[in-house]
PyMOL Python script that loads the backbone (N, CA, C, O; Angstrom):
from pymol import cmd

cmd.read_pdbstr("""\
ATOM      1  N   MET A   1     -73.145 159.883  21.553  1.00  0.00           N
ATOM      2  CA  MET A   1     -74.029 159.833  22.697  1.00  0.00           C
ATOM      3  C   MET A   1     -73.418 158.884  23.731  1.00  0.00           C
ATOM      4  O   MET A   1     -73.030 157.761  23.407  1.00  0.00           O
ATOM      5  N   ASP A   2     -73.341 159.348  24.963  1.00  0.00           N
ATOM      6  CA  ASP A   2     -72.824 158.520  26.052  1.00  0.00           C
ATOM      7  C   ASP A   2     -73.891 157.564  26.548  1.00  0.00           C
ATOM      8  O   ASP A   2     -75.062 157.921  26.678  1.00  0.00           O
ATOM      9  N   THR A   3     -73.470 156.364  26.817  1.00  0.00           N
ATOM     10  CA  THR A   3     -74.372 155.412  27.462  1.00  0.00           C
ATOM     11  C   THR A   3     -73.772 155.050  28.801  1.00  0.00           C
ATOM     12  O   THR A   3     -72.573 154.795  28.915  1.00  0.00           O
ATOM     13  N   GLN A   4     -74.612 155.031  29.805  1.00  0.00           N
ATOM     14  CA  GLN A   4     -74.159 154.697  31.152  1.00  0.00           C
ATOM     15  C   GLN A   4     -74.619 153.292  31.481  1.00  0.00           C
ATOM     16  O   GLN A   4     -75.698 152.858  31.079  1.00  0.00           O
ATOM     17  N   ASP A   5     -73.777 152.593  32.223  1.00  0.00           N
ATOM     18  CA  ASP A   5     -74.166 151.270  32.683  1.00  0.00           C
ATOM     19  C   ASP A   5     -75.155 151.420  33.822  1.00  0.00           C
ATOM     20  O   ASP A   5     -74.876 152.071  34.829  1.00  0.00           O
ATOM     21  N   VAL A   6     -76.285 150.823  33.650  1.00  0.00           N
ATOM     22  CA  VAL A   6     -77.338 150.871  34.662  1.00  0.00           C
ATOM     23  C   VAL A   6     -77.508 149.457  35.199  1.00  0.00           C
ATOM     24  O   VAL A   6     -77.714 148.510  34.440  1.00  0.00           O
ATOM     25  N   ALA A   7     -77.420 149.330  36.514  1.00  0.00           N
ATOM     26  CA  ALA A   7     -77.579 148.012  37.124  1.00  0.00           C
ATOM     27  C   ALA A   7     -79.011 147.541  36.942  1.00  0.00           C
ATOM     28  O   ALA A   7     -79.957 148.296  37.171  1.00  0.00           O
ATOM     29  N   TYR A   8     -79.162 146.314  36.537  1.00  0.00           N
ATOM     30  CA  TYR A   8     -80.487 145.741  36.339  1.00  0.00           C
ATOM     31  C   TYR A   8     -81.073 145.339  37.680  1.00  0.00           C
ATOM     32  O   TYR A   8     -80.400 144.697  38.486  1.00  0.00           O
ATOM     33  N   GLN A   9     -82.310 145.708  37.924  1.00  0.00           N
ATOM     34  CA  GLN A   9     -83.017 145.308  39.128  1.00  0.00           C
ATOM     35  C   GLN A   9     -84.294 144.600  38.711  1.00  0.00           C
ATOM     36  O   GLN A   9     -84.986 145.021  37.784  1.00  0.00           O
ATOM     37  N   LYS A  10     -84.584 143.538  39.401  1.00  0.00           N
ATOM     38  CA  LYS A  10     -85.825 142.828  39.118  1.00  0.00           C
ATOM     39  C   LYS A  10     -87.005 143.715  39.500  1.00  0.00           C
ATOM     40  O   LYS A  10     -86.908 144.481  40.459  1.00  0.00           O
ATOM     41  N   PRO A  11     -88.107 143.631  38.777  1.00  0.00           N
ATOM     42  CA  PRO A  11     -89.290 144.433  39.123  1.00  0.00           C
ATOM     43  C   PRO A  11     -89.766 144.194  40.548  1.00  0.00           C
ATOM     44  O   PRO A  11     -90.314 145.101  41.175  1.00  0.00           O
ATOM     45  N   GLU A  12     -89.565 142.990  41.070  1.00  0.00           N
ATOM     46  CA  GLU A  12     -90.006 142.680  42.428  1.00  0.00           C
ATOM     47  C   GLU A  12     -89.282 143.528  43.467  1.00  0.00           C
ATOM     48  O   GLU A  12     -89.848 143.845  44.513  1.00  0.00           O
ATOM     49  N   SER A  13     -88.018 143.902  43.183  1.00  0.00           N
ATOM     50  CA  SER A  13     -87.270 144.700  44.151  1.00  0.00           C
ATOM     51  C   SER A  13     -87.882 146.092  44.304  1.00  0.00           C
ATOM     52  O   SER A  13     -87.860 146.657  45.397  1.00  0.00           O
ATOM     53  N   HIS A  14     -88.426 146.649  43.228  1.00  0.00           N
ATOM     54  CA  HIS A  14     -89.095 147.949  43.309  1.00  0.00           C
ATOM     55  C   HIS A  14     -90.366 147.844  44.147  1.00  0.00           C
ATOM     56  O   HIS A  14     -90.708 148.757  44.899  1.00  0.00           O
ATOM     57  N   ILE A  15     -91.050 146.732  44.007  1.00  0.00           N
ATOM     58  CA  ILE A  15     -92.280 146.529  44.762  1.00  0.00           C
ATOM     59  C   ILE A  15     -91.979 146.402  46.250  1.00  0.00           C
ATOM     60  O   ILE A  15     -92.660 147.012  47.074  1.00  0.00           O
ATOM     61  N   THR A  16     -90.972 145.619  46.598  1.00  0.00           N
ATOM     62  CA  THR A  16     -90.631 145.454  48.019  1.00  0.00           C
ATOM     63  C   THR A  16     -90.102 146.754  48.607  1.00  0.00           C
ATOM     64  O   THR A  16     -90.373 147.056  49.770  1.00  0.00           O
ATOM     65  N   ASP A  17     -89.353 147.530  47.827  1.00  0.00           N
ATOM     66  CA  ASP A  17     -88.883 148.837  48.307  1.00  0.00           C
ATOM     67  C   ASP A  17     -90.063 149.760  48.591  1.00  0.00           C
ATOM     68  O   ASP A  17     -90.083 150.447  49.612  1.00  0.00           O
ATOM     69  N   PHE A  18     -91.041 149.778  47.695  1.00  0.00           N
ATOM     70  CA  PHE A  18     -92.218 150.614  47.879  1.00  0.00           C
ATOM     71  C   PHE A  18     -92.993 150.205  49.129  1.00  0.00           C
ATOM     72  O   PHE A  18     -93.427 151.060  49.901  1.00  0.00           O
ATOM     73  N   ILE A  19     -93.166 148.910  49.327  1.00  0.00           N
ATOM     74  CA  ILE A  19     -93.905 148.420  50.496  1.00  0.00           C
ATOM     75  C   ILE A  19     -93.181 148.795  51.783  1.00  0.00           C
ATOM     76  O   ILE A  19     -93.823 149.197  52.754  1.00  0.00           O
ATOM     77  N   GLU A  20     -91.871 148.673  51.808  1.00  0.00           N
ATOM     78  CA  GLU A  20     -91.100 149.063  52.997  1.00  0.00           C
ATOM     79  C   GLU A  20     -91.226 150.555  53.273  1.00  0.00           C
ATOM     80  O   GLU A  20     -91.356 150.958  54.429  1.00  0.00           O
ATOM     81  N   GLU A  21     -91.191 151.380  52.231  1.00  0.00           N
ATOM     82  CA  GLU A  21     -91.332 152.830  52.407  1.00  0.00           C
ATOM     83  C   GLU A  21     -92.701 153.194  52.969  1.00  0.00           C
ATOM     84  O   GLU A  21     -92.818 154.116  53.776  1.00  0.00           O
ATOM     85  N   GLN A  22     -93.736 152.474  52.546  1.00  0.00           N
ATOM     86  CA  GLN A  22     -95.091 152.770  52.990  1.00  0.00           C
ATOM     87  C   GLN A  22     -95.374 152.281  54.400  1.00  0.00           C
ATOM     88  O   GLN A  22     -96.181 152.884  55.108  1.00  0.00           O
ATOM     89  N   ASN A  23     -94.731 151.204  54.822  1.00  0.00           N
ATOM     90  CA  ASN A  23     -95.041 150.583  56.108  1.00  0.00           C
ATOM     91  C   ASN A  23     -94.065 150.908  57.225  1.00  0.00           C
ATOM     92  O   ASN A  23     -94.335 150.591  58.384  1.00  0.00           O
ATOM     93  N   ASN A  24     -92.927 151.538  56.906  1.00  0.00           N
ATOM     94  CA  ASN A  24     -91.913 151.806  57.921  1.00  0.00           C
ATOM     95  C   ASN A  24     -91.614 153.293  58.024  1.00  0.00           C
ATOM     96  O   ASN A  24     -91.742 154.037  57.051  1.00  0.00           O
ATOM     97  N   CYS A  25     -91.212 153.713  59.219  1.00  0.00           N
ATOM     98  CA  CYS A  25     -90.884 155.116  59.485  1.00  0.00           C
ATOM     99  C   CYS A  25     -89.640 155.519  58.697  1.00  0.00           C
ATOM    100  O   CYS A  25     -88.661 154.774  58.639  1.00  0.00           O
ATOM    101  N   CYS A  26     -89.688 156.697  58.098  1.00  0.00           N
ATOM    102  CA  CYS A  26     -88.552 157.187  57.317  1.00  0.00           C
ATOM    103  C   CYS A  26     -87.410 157.678  58.202  1.00  0.00           C
ATOM    104  O   CYS A  26     -86.295 157.879  57.721  1.00  0.00           O
ATOM    105  N   ILE A  27     -87.682 157.872  59.489  1.00  0.00           N
ATOM    106  CA  ILE A  27     -86.647 158.352  60.407  1.00  0.00           C
ATOM    107  C   ILE A  27     -85.953 157.207  61.127  1.00  0.00           C
ATOM    108  O   ILE A  27     -84.726 157.116  61.115  1.00  0.00           O
ATOM    109  N   CYS A  28     -86.739 156.325  61.760  1.00  0.00           N
ATOM    110  CA  CYS A  28     -86.125 155.278  62.580  1.00  0.00           C
ATOM    111  C   CYS A  28     -86.294 153.870  62.019  1.00  0.00           C
ATOM    112  O   CYS A  28     -85.636 152.943  62.493  1.00  0.00           O
ATOM    113  N   GLY A  29     -87.160 153.686  61.020  1.00  0.00           N
ATOM    114  CA  GLY A  29     -87.347 152.378  60.404  1.00  0.00           C
ATOM    115  C   GLY A  29     -88.360 151.483  61.098  1.00  0.00           C
ATOM    116  O   GLY A  29     -88.589 150.359  60.653  1.00  0.00           O
ATOM    117  N   SER A  30     -88.974 151.959  62.183  1.00  0.00           N
ATOM    118  CA  SER A  30     -89.975 151.155  62.892  1.00  0.00           C
ATOM    119  C   SER A  30     -91.246 151.035  62.056  1.00  0.00           C
ATOM    120  O   SER A  30     -91.491 151.834  61.152  1.00  0.00           O
ATOM    121  N   GLN A  31     -92.033 150.038  62.371  1.00  0.00           N
ATOM    122  CA  GLN A  31     -93.284 149.831  61.645  1.00  0.00           C
ATOM    123  C   GLN A  31     -94.293 150.913  62.027  1.00  0.00           C
ATOM    124  O   GLN A  31     -94.418 151.275  63.197  1.00  0.00           O
ATOM    125  N   LEU A  32     -95.009 151.422  61.030  1.00  0.00           N
ATOM    126  CA  LEU A  32     -95.992 152.479  61.244  1.00  0.00           C
ATOM    127  C   LEU A  32     -97.328 151.893  61.674  1.00  0.00           C
ATOM    128  O   LEU A  32     -97.688 150.776  61.300  1.00  0.00           O
ATOM    129  N   GLU A  33     -98.052 152.670  62.466  1.00  0.00           N
ATOM    130  CA  GLU A  33     -99.420 152.326  62.820  1.00  0.00           C
ATOM    131  C   GLU A  33    -100.330 153.133  61.911  1.00  0.00           C
ATOM    132  O   GLU A  33    -100.210 154.355  61.825  1.00  0.00           O
ATOM    133  N   LEU A  34    -101.244 152.442  61.231  1.00  0.00           N
ATOM    134  CA  LEU A  34    -102.173 153.103  60.318  1.00  0.00           C
ATOM    135  C   LEU A  34    -103.545 153.188  60.962  1.00  0.00           C
ATOM    136  O   LEU A  34    -104.057 152.207  61.502  1.00  0.00           O
ATOM    137  N   ARG A  35    -104.135 154.381  60.897  1.00  0.00           N
ATOM    138  CA  ARG A  35    -105.499 154.597  61.393  1.00  0.00           C
ATOM    139  C   ARG A  35    -106.339 155.134  60.249  1.00  0.00           C
ATOM    140  O   ARG A  35    -105.874 155.926  59.430  1.00  0.00           O
ATOM    141  N   HIS A  36    -107.575 154.689  60.212  1.00  0.00           N
ATOM    142  CA  HIS A  36    -108.488 155.108  59.148  1.00  0.00           C
ATOM    143  C   HIS A  36    -109.758 155.680  59.760  1.00  0.00           C
ATOM    144  O   HIS A  36    -110.364 155.082  60.649  1.00  0.00           O
ATOM    145  N   GLN A  37    -110.149 156.853  59.263  1.00  0.00           N
ATOM    146  CA  GLN A  37    -111.407 157.470  59.662  1.00  0.00           C
ATOM    147  C   GLN A  37    -112.284 157.566  58.424  1.00  0.00           C
ATOM    148  O   GLN A  37    -111.884 158.105  57.392  1.00  0.00           O
ATOM    149  N   ILE A  38    -113.485 157.031  58.554  1.00  0.00           N
ATOM    150  CA  ILE A  38    -114.408 157.000  57.422  1.00  0.00           C
ATOM    151  C   ILE A  38    -115.483 158.060  57.623  1.00  0.00           C
ATOM    152  O   ILE A  38    -116.120 158.125  58.674  1.00  0.00           O
ATOM    153  N   ASN A  39    -115.674 158.884  56.606  1.00  0.00           N
ATOM    154  CA  ASN A  39    -116.730 159.875  56.597  1.00  0.00           C
ATOM    155  C   ASN A  39    -117.795 159.392  55.610  1.00  0.00           C
ATOM    156  O   ASN A  39    -117.635 159.525  54.397  1.00  0.00           O
ATOM    157  N   HIS A  40    -118.869 158.837  56.138  1.00  0.00           N
ATOM    158  CA  HIS A  40    -119.914 158.268  55.288  1.00  0.00           C
ATOM    159  C   HIS A  40    -120.695 159.349  54.536  1.00  0.00           C
ATOM    160  O   HIS A  40    -121.226 159.088  53.456  1.00  0.00           O
ATOM    161  N   TYR A  41    -120.768 160.545  55.091  1.00  0.00           N
ATOM    162  CA  TYR A  41    -121.517 161.619  54.449  1.00  0.00           C
ATOM    163  C   TYR A  41    -120.786 162.109  53.190  1.00  0.00           C
ATOM    164  O   TYR A  41    -121.398 162.259  52.132  1.00  0.00           O
ATOM    165  N   ASN A  42    -119.473 162.358  53.310  1.00  0.00           N
ATOM    166  CA  ASN A  42    -118.678 162.858  52.173  1.00  0.00           C
ATOM    167  C   ASN A  42    -118.073 161.738  51.332  1.00  0.00           C
ATOM    168  O   ASN A  42    -117.445 162.005  50.307  1.00  0.00           O
ATOM    169  N   LEU A  43    -118.255 160.485  51.756  1.00  0.00           N
ATOM    170  CA  LEU A  43    -117.684 159.322  51.078  1.00  0.00           C
ATOM    171  C   LEU A  43    -116.164 159.441  50.946  1.00  0.00           C
ATOM    172  O   LEU A  43    -115.608 159.280  49.860  1.00  0.00           O
ATOM    173  N   THR A  44    -115.506 159.726  52.067  1.00  0.00           N
ATOM    174  CA  THR A  44    -114.051 159.834  52.085  1.00  0.00           C
ATOM    175  C   THR A  44    -113.467 158.971  53.205  1.00  0.00           C
ATOM    176  O   THR A  44    -114.130 158.673  54.198  1.00  0.00           O
ATOM    177  N   VAL A  45    -112.231 158.589  53.018  1.00  0.00           N
ATOM    178  CA  VAL A  45    -111.473 157.864  54.032  1.00  0.00           C
ATOM    179  C   VAL A  45    -110.183 158.635  54.268  1.00  0.00           C
ATOM    180  O   VAL A  45    -109.469 158.962  53.321  1.00  0.00           O
ATOM    181  N   CYS A  46    -109.885 158.925  55.528  1.00  0.00           N
ATOM    182  CA  CYS A  46    -108.658 159.608  55.897  1.00  0.00           C
ATOM    183  C   CYS A  46    -107.724 158.579  56.544  1.00  0.00           C
ATOM    184  O   CYS A  46    -108.061 157.977  57.564  1.00  0.00           O
ATOM    185  N   GLU A  47    -106.561 158.389  55.946  1.00  0.00           N
ATOM    186  CA  GLU A  47    -105.573 157.443  56.462  1.00  0.00           C
ATOM    187  C   GLU A  47    -104.439 158.242  57.107  1.00  0.00           C
ATOM    188  O   GLU A  47    -103.874 159.144  56.488  1.00  0.00           O
ATOM    189  N   GLU A  48    -104.118 157.904  58.339  1.00  0.00           N
ATOM    190  CA  GLU A  48    -103.042 158.574  59.061  1.00  0.00           C
ATOM    191  C   GLU A  48    -102.021 157.530  59.489  1.00  0.00           C
ATOM    192  O   GLU A  48    -102.370 156.509  60.082  1.00  0.00           O
ATOM    193  N   ALA A  49    -100.740 157.799  59.177  1.00  0.00           N
ATOM    194  CA  ALA A  49     -99.660 156.881  59.544  1.00  0.00           C
ATOM    195  C   ALA A  49     -98.816 157.535  60.634  1.00  0.00           C
ATOM    196  O   ALA A  49     -98.319 158.648  60.466  1.00  0.00           O
ATOM    197  N   ARG A  50     -98.662 156.828  61.755  1.00  0.00           N
ATOM    198  CA  ARG A  50     -97.869 157.324  62.881  1.00  0.00           C
ATOM    199  C   ARG A  50     -96.807 156.314  63.256  1.00  0.00           C
ATOM    200  O   ARG A  50     -97.001 155.104  63.139  1.00  0.00           O
ATOM    201  N   CYS A  51     -95.681 156.837  63.710  1.00  0.00           N
ATOM    202  CA  CYS A  51     -94.620 155.987  64.232  1.00  0.00           C
ATOM    203  C   CYS A  51     -94.716 156.007  65.751  1.00  0.00           C
ATOM    204  O   CYS A  51     -94.585 157.060  66.376  1.00  0.00           O
ATOM    205  N   LEU A  52     -94.945 154.842  66.338  1.00  0.00           N
ATOM    206  CA  LEU A  52     -95.066 154.766  67.792  1.00  0.00           C
ATOM    207  C   LEU A  52     -93.711 154.947  68.473  1.00  0.00           C
ATOM    208  O   LEU A  52     -93.654 155.421  69.608  1.00  0.00           O
ATOM    209  N   ALA A  53     -92.631 154.582  67.807  1.00  0.00           N
ATOM    210  CA  ALA A  53     -91.291 154.722  68.394  1.00  0.00           C
ATOM    211  C   ALA A  53     -90.864 156.191  68.447  1.00  0.00           C
ATOM    212  O   ALA A  53     -90.354 156.650  69.469  1.00  0.00           O
ATOM    213  N   CYS A  54     -91.067 156.926  67.359  1.00  0.00           N
ATOM    214  CA  CYS A  54     -90.680 158.351  67.294  1.00  0.00           C
ATOM    215  C   CYS A  54     -91.754 159.271  67.852  1.00  0.00           C
ATOM    216  O   CYS A  54     -91.462 160.346  68.375  1.00  0.00           O
ATOM    217  N   GLY A  55     -93.004 158.829  67.733  1.00  0.00           N
ATOM    218  CA  GLY A  55     -94.112 159.663  68.158  1.00  0.00           C
ATOM    219  C   GLY A  55     -94.492 160.724  67.149  1.00  0.00           C
ATOM    220  O   GLY A  55     -95.144 161.705  67.507  1.00  0.00           O
ATOM    221  N   ILE A  56     -94.096 160.552  65.885  1.00  0.00           N
ATOM    222  CA  ILE A  56     -94.427 161.553  64.876  1.00  0.00           C
ATOM    223  C   ILE A  56     -95.475 161.006  63.912  1.00  0.00           C
ATOM    224  O   ILE A  56     -95.640 159.795  63.769  1.00  0.00           O
ATOM    225  N   ARG A  57     -96.174 161.925  63.257  1.00  0.00           N
ATOM    226  CA  ARG A  57     -97.127 161.564  62.218  1.00  0.00           C
ATOM    227  C   ARG A  57     -96.374 161.652  60.896  1.00  0.00           C
ATOM    228  O   ARG A  57     -95.909 162.723  60.508  1.00  0.00           O
ATOM    229  N   ASN A  58     -96.258 160.532  60.217  1.00  0.00           N
ATOM    230  CA  ASN A  58     -95.484 160.486  58.983  1.00  0.00           C
ATOM    231  C   ASN A  58     -96.252 160.976  57.774  1.00  0.00           C
ATOM    232  O   ASN A  58     -95.688 161.637  56.901  1.00  0.00           O
ATOM    233  N   ARG A  59     -97.552 160.655  57.715  1.00  0.00           N
ATOM    234  CA  ARG A  59     -98.323 161.093  56.557  1.00  0.00           C
ATOM    235  C   ARG A  59     -99.815 161.038  56.858  1.00  0.00           C
ATOM    236  O   ARG A  59    -100.278 160.326  57.750  1.00  0.00           O
ATOM    237  N   VAL A  60    -100.542 161.822  56.075  1.00  0.00           N
ATOM    238  CA  VAL A  60    -102.006 161.796  56.092  1.00  0.00           C
ATOM    239  C   VAL A  60    -102.445 161.789  54.637  1.00  0.00           C
ATOM    240  O   VAL A  60    -102.009 162.615  53.835  1.00  0.00           O
ATOM    241  N   ARG A  61    -103.313 160.842  54.315  1.00  0.00           N
ATOM    242  CA  ARG A  61    -103.828 160.752  52.948  1.00  0.00           C
ATOM    243  C   ARG A  61    -105.340 160.674  52.992  1.00  0.00           C
ATOM    244  O   ARG A  61    -105.920 160.044  53.877  1.00  0.00           O
ATOM    245  N   ASN A  62    -105.967 161.319  52.032  1.00  0.00           N
ATOM    246  CA  ASN A  62    -107.421 161.296  51.910  1.00  0.00           C
ATOM    247  C   ASN A  62    -107.802 160.584  50.624  1.00  0.00           C
ATOM    248  O   ASN A  62    -107.238 160.841  49.560  1.00  0.00           O
ATOM    249  N   TYR A  63    -108.762 159.688  50.742  1.00  0.00           N
ATOM    250  CA  TYR A  63    -109.240 158.923  49.595  1.00  0.00           C
ATOM    251  C   TYR A  63    -110.734 159.150  49.442  1.00  0.00           C
ATOM    252  O   TYR A  63    -111.461 159.304  50.424  1.00  0.00           O
ATOM    253  N   THR A  64    -111.178 159.167  48.192  1.00  0.00           N
ATOM    254  CA  THR A  64    -112.595 159.284  47.904  1.00  0.00           C
ATOM    255  C   THR A  64    -113.146 157.902  47.560  1.00  0.00           C
ATOM    256  O   THR A  64    -112.578 157.176  46.744  1.00  0.00           O
ATOM    257  N   VAL A  65    -114.247 157.558  48.191  1.00  0.00           N
ATOM    258  CA  VAL A  65    -114.904 156.286  47.928  1.00  0.00           C
ATOM    259  C   VAL A  65    -115.922 156.532  46.827  1.00  0.00           C
ATOM    260  O   VAL A  65    -116.717 157.468  46.908  1.00  0.00           O
ATOM    261  N   GLN A  66    -115.899 155.702  45.810  1.00  0.00           N
ATOM    262  CA  GLN A  66    -116.818 155.899  44.682  1.00  0.00           C
ATOM    263  C   GLN A  66    -117.854 154.821  44.638  1.00  0.00           C
ATOM    264  O   GLN A  66    -118.712 154.825  43.756  1.00  0.00           O
TER     265      GLN A  66
END
""", "prot")
cmd.dss("prot")
cmd.show_as("cartoon", "prot")
cmd.util.cbc("prot")
cmd.orient("prot")
């Protein structure tokens, strides 16, 4: 069985990478603007991330409030 050398990374580096991916534009790297719309009737929150530099919408996520 072959074993490959895998570089060790501290767990904190994965966390900081994740935070950067969530807060910065995947195209230009600028900080994203997050907007939240709350629907009290359906108990949902819609989160929209936009890049002001590129002018694109990077993601839309819907969350259910319990």
